N, C-alpha and C positions, 0 to 999 in steps of 0.2 A: 412541616408541611411543604411539599414542593409545589411550585407554581407551574401550571400547564397552559398558561395564557398564550394564545397564538399557535399552539401545537396540538390542541385537542382534536382537531379534525384532519390532521395530516397523518397519513399512513402509507406505507409502501412507496410507490413512485410518485405519489401526489406531492411530495415535498421537493422533488427534483425541479431544477430550473431549466434543465435540458431534457431532451428525449431519452428514453431508456437506452436506445441503441447508441446514442452519442455518449452517454455515461459509460457504457460498457467499453466503447472504443477508447475513451480517455483512461479508464482503468487499465486496459491492455497497454497503452502507451506508458503509463507509470511503471508497470511491471517490466517493460522493455528497458526503460531508463534505469531502474534499480538493478537489472542484470548487467547493464553496461558499467554502472558505477562499481558494482561488486567486482566485476572483472578487472577494472582499473586498480581498485584498492588491493586486490589480491597480489598484483605484481609488486607492490611495495610493502607487503606485510612481513617480509623477512629480509635479512641481509643488509639492513641499513646501519647496523652497528650501534644505534642509539636505542637503548632499552625503552625509554619513555615514548619515543616516536613510534617505535614498532608496536608497542601495546596500544597506543592511541589509534593507530591505523587498524589494528586487529579489532578494537572495539567498534570503530566505524563500520568495518566490514560485517561484524556481527549484527549491528543495528540495521544495515542494508538488507542482510539476509532475512532478518526477522520481519522487516517491512515487506519484503518480497513475498514471504510465506503468508503473512496475514492478508496482503492484498490479493494474492492468488486464491486463498481460501474464500475471501469475500466474493470474488468473481465467480467461483464455483457455486457458492450459495445463491448468488443472484440468478444463475441459470436454473436452479431448482425451485424457485419461488413460483407457485402456480399463478398463471395469468388470469386476471378477472374476466368475467363473461361480458 
Protein backbone atom coordinates (compact mmCIF):
# COMPACT_ATOMS: atom_id res chain seq x y z
CA UNK A 1 0.00 0.00 0.00
CA UNK A 2 1.36 3.37 -0.98
CA UNK A 3 0.96 6.36 1.24
CA UNK A 4 -0.62 9.51 -0.15
CA UNK A 5 -0.35 11.57 3.02
CA UNK A 6 0.17 15.21 2.14
CA UNK A 7 -0.50 14.73 -1.56
CA UNK A 8 -4.15 13.72 -1.59
CA UNK A 9 -5.43 17.20 -2.41
CA UNK A 10 -2.64 18.34 -4.73
CA UNK A 11 -3.31 18.22 -8.43
CA UNK A 12 -2.22 20.19 -11.45
CA UNK A 13 -0.62 23.52 -10.66
CA UNK A 14 -1.75 23.41 -7.03
CA UNK A 15 1.50 21.70 -6.06
CA UNK A 16 3.71 24.42 -7.64
CA UNK A 17 5.50 26.85 -5.34
CA UNK A 18 5.76 29.39 -8.18
CA UNK A 19 3.25 30.73 -10.67
CA UNK A 20 2.53 28.68 -13.78
CA UNK A 21 4.06 31.38 -15.98
CA UNK A 22 7.27 31.41 -13.90
CA UNK A 23 7.43 27.61 -14.02
CA UNK A 24 7.11 27.60 -17.81
CA UNK A 25 9.83 30.25 -18.09
CA UNK A 26 12.15 28.18 -15.88
CA UNK A 27 11.51 25.11 -18.02
CA UNK A 28 12.39 27.13 -21.12
CA UNK A 29 15.63 28.22 -19.44
CA UNK A 30 16.47 24.58 -18.68
CA UNK A 31 15.86 23.69 -22.33
CA UNK A 32 18.19 26.51 -23.44
CA UNK A 33 20.90 25.35 -21.04
CA UNK A 34 20.58 21.76 -22.24
CA UNK A 35 20.99 22.97 -25.83
CA UNK A 36 24.13 24.90 -24.86
CA UNK A 37 25.64 21.94 -23.00
CA UNK A 38 24.82 19.61 -25.89
CA UNK A 39 26.48 22.01 -28.31
CA UNK A 40 29.63 22.18 -26.17
CA UNK A 41 29.80 18.42 -25.71
CA UNK A 42 29.35 17.74 -29.42
CA UNK A 43 32.59 19.65 -30.10
CA UNK A 44 34.50 17.13 -27.97
CA UNK A 45 32.69 13.95 -29.00
CA UNK A 46 35.24 12.86 -31.58
CA UNK A 47 38.89 13.28 -32.34
CA UNK A 48 40.21 13.08 -28.78
CA UNK A 49 42.10 9.87 -29.47
CA UNK A 50 41.05 8.37 -26.14
CA UNK A 51 38.39 5.70 -26.62
CA UNK A 52 37.06 5.85 -23.04
CA UNK A 53 36.85 9.64 -22.90
CA UNK A 54 35.21 9.85 -26.32
CA UNK A 55 32.55 7.34 -25.27
CA UNK A 56 32.00 9.05 -21.91
CA UNK A 57 31.43 12.36 -23.69
CA UNK A 58 29.12 10.68 -26.21
CA UNK A 59 27.13 9.17 -23.31
CA UNK A 60 26.85 12.61 -21.64
CA UNK A 61 25.70 14.09 -24.93
CA UNK A 62 23.05 11.36 -25.28
CA UNK A 63 21.81 12.06 -21.74
CA UNK A 64 21.61 15.80 -22.44
CA UNK A 65 19.67 15.18 -25.62
CA UNK A 66 17.26 12.82 -23.84
CA UNK A 67 16.74 15.39 -21.06
CA UNK A 68 16.16 18.07 -23.69
CA UNK A 69 13.58 15.95 -25.49
CA UNK A 70 11.76 14.97 -22.30
CA UNK A 71 11.74 18.56 -20.99
CA UNK A 72 10.49 19.88 -24.33
CA UNK A 73 7.79 17.23 -24.39
CA UNK A 74 6.76 18.17 -20.85
CA UNK A 75 6.56 21.83 -21.81
CA UNK A 76 4.41 20.99 -24.83
CA UNK A 77 2.09 18.95 -22.62
CA UNK A 78 1.83 21.83 -20.14
CA UNK A 79 0.43 24.03 -22.89
CA UNK A 80 -2.24 21.41 -23.69
CA UNK A 81 -3.58 21.12 -20.13
CA UNK A 82 -7.03 22.70 -19.96
CA UNK A 83 -7.18 25.72 -17.69
CA UNK A 84 -9.62 25.54 -14.74
CA UNK A 85 -12.65 27.80 -14.81
